[in-house]
N, C-alpha and C positions, 0 to 999 in steps of 0.2 A: 443851347450852346453845344457846339461840334468839338469834341475832344480831338485832338492831334492823334492821325494813326501812328502808332509807334512799335508798330511790327510785335514782337515779342515782349518787348519792355512796358510793365503798366506802368513807370515811373520815371520822371526824369532828373536827372543830377543837376545841379548848380551848373548855370552857363546852358541850361537847354539840350545839352549832349546825353543821349541814352546810357545809361549803366550798364548795359548788358551786350553782350556783343549779337548783333542781328542774326537772324535765324540761318542765313546763308553760311556764316562763317561757324556755326558752331561744327563741332565734330560729332559723329552719328555712331554708334556703335552698333556694327551688324548685328540681327537678332542672331545668326548662327556662331557668332564668335561669344555674345553672353550665354547662351545656351552650353556651349563647350566649356565656359567658366563654371558654370553651374554643376555640369558634369562632373569638372574635375574637383570642384567642392565637396560634391555627393560622394566619390569615390576616396579624398582624403580624409571625409568624417567617418566612412565605415571602416577604414584600416583603425582608425582611433576605436574602433568598437563602440564607436558612438549610436545610439539608437535615433538618431535624428534622422529622418527621413523628408525628402522633398513631396510632397503629394503629387501621385500621376507619374512619379518616376522611380519609384522604387518598387521591388518585388513585392509580393503579399506576405505579410507576416510569418505567417507556414513556410514561407520558403528560405528564410534565412538559415545558412548551416552552423551548426553547432558541433561541438565535439565534447562527452562526457565520458570519464571512468565510471567504471561498475564493480563493487565485488557484491556476491550474492552468497549468503548464509543458510544453512541447514543443510538436509540433505540432498546435495547438489553434485555428489562425485559418484560415476558408477552408475549412472542413471540416463545416461546419453545427453545430458543436458547440454554440453557443448556442441552438440551433432545438431539439437533443436533450436539452440539459440543462433547457430550459424544459420539455419533454414530459415529462422523467422527474420533475422536481420535481412538475407539475401530477398525476402518476400517484399519486405519493407522496402528497398533500394536503399538500404544503409551498408556502409563500409566499416570495416575496424576488426577487431580481433577477440576471441575467448580462448580461456586456457585455464586449466585446474593450476591451484597453488598446494606449497608444501602445509598448507593450515587446513585443507580440507576444504575450502571455499572453491570458486569459481570467480576471477577477474577478466576484464578486458575493458576495450574503449571503442564507443560508439560514434559514428559519426554521417552526419545527413542532414538535412531539411527538420527545422525543429519539430513539426509537427509529426513527421515519423518516429525521429528519435522519442518523443513523449510517449507513442503508442508502444514503441519498444520497450520503454521503461517500466512502462505499467505492465507488460508482457512479463519483462525479467523479475518483477515483484510478487507476481499474482498467480501467475500460470507456469512459467519453465515446463519440464520435459513431463510426460505422462507420470511417471515413477518418483519424480522429484517433491520433495518437502521444502518450502521455503520459508526459513525463520525469517529473514530480513535482508534487503537491497541496500545497499549504499552508492550514493553517486556523489562525485565530485571531480573538481577541476572542469565544469562546465565553462566552455566558453564559444565565443563567436568566431566562426573560422571563414577566411575569404575562399578556401579551396579545400578538397579533402585531401589527406594524407596518406590514403589507402586506395586501391582500384577494387579489392573485394572484401569480404567479412571472411576471415579466414582463421580456422582453429588452430592455436599455436600450440605443439606440443612441449 
């Protein structure tokens, strides 16, 4: 037995009329419009700081921009710590600032790709300037950012 050719409708309604619209009257969404919608969705999600990423449409995880504040404790003043911090930050392609505090510490902010920020955090915690002695490093206010707030790494007097 041959079934009647129903086009895109697999079943018939009572009375023998197709339940769904024939292929020709269906509205098709152009692929470019769909992709633009996906792009808008990803942009919207990233503004929320959402870590959801569509495969193939995101930057590598290490390229996510982050901002983090820091304070370094120990013998970190009078040992060129700020100058070395600025040089290391620039070498890694980071932006931000560094300054001495009246508490005898050094504080500042780092901004850049998360992979480079992690390397700088390790440097601040373990290395510093040649004559420094680091007791501990505190990092706070870490957040994903969409753009950098600074154009360079500067020493604040």
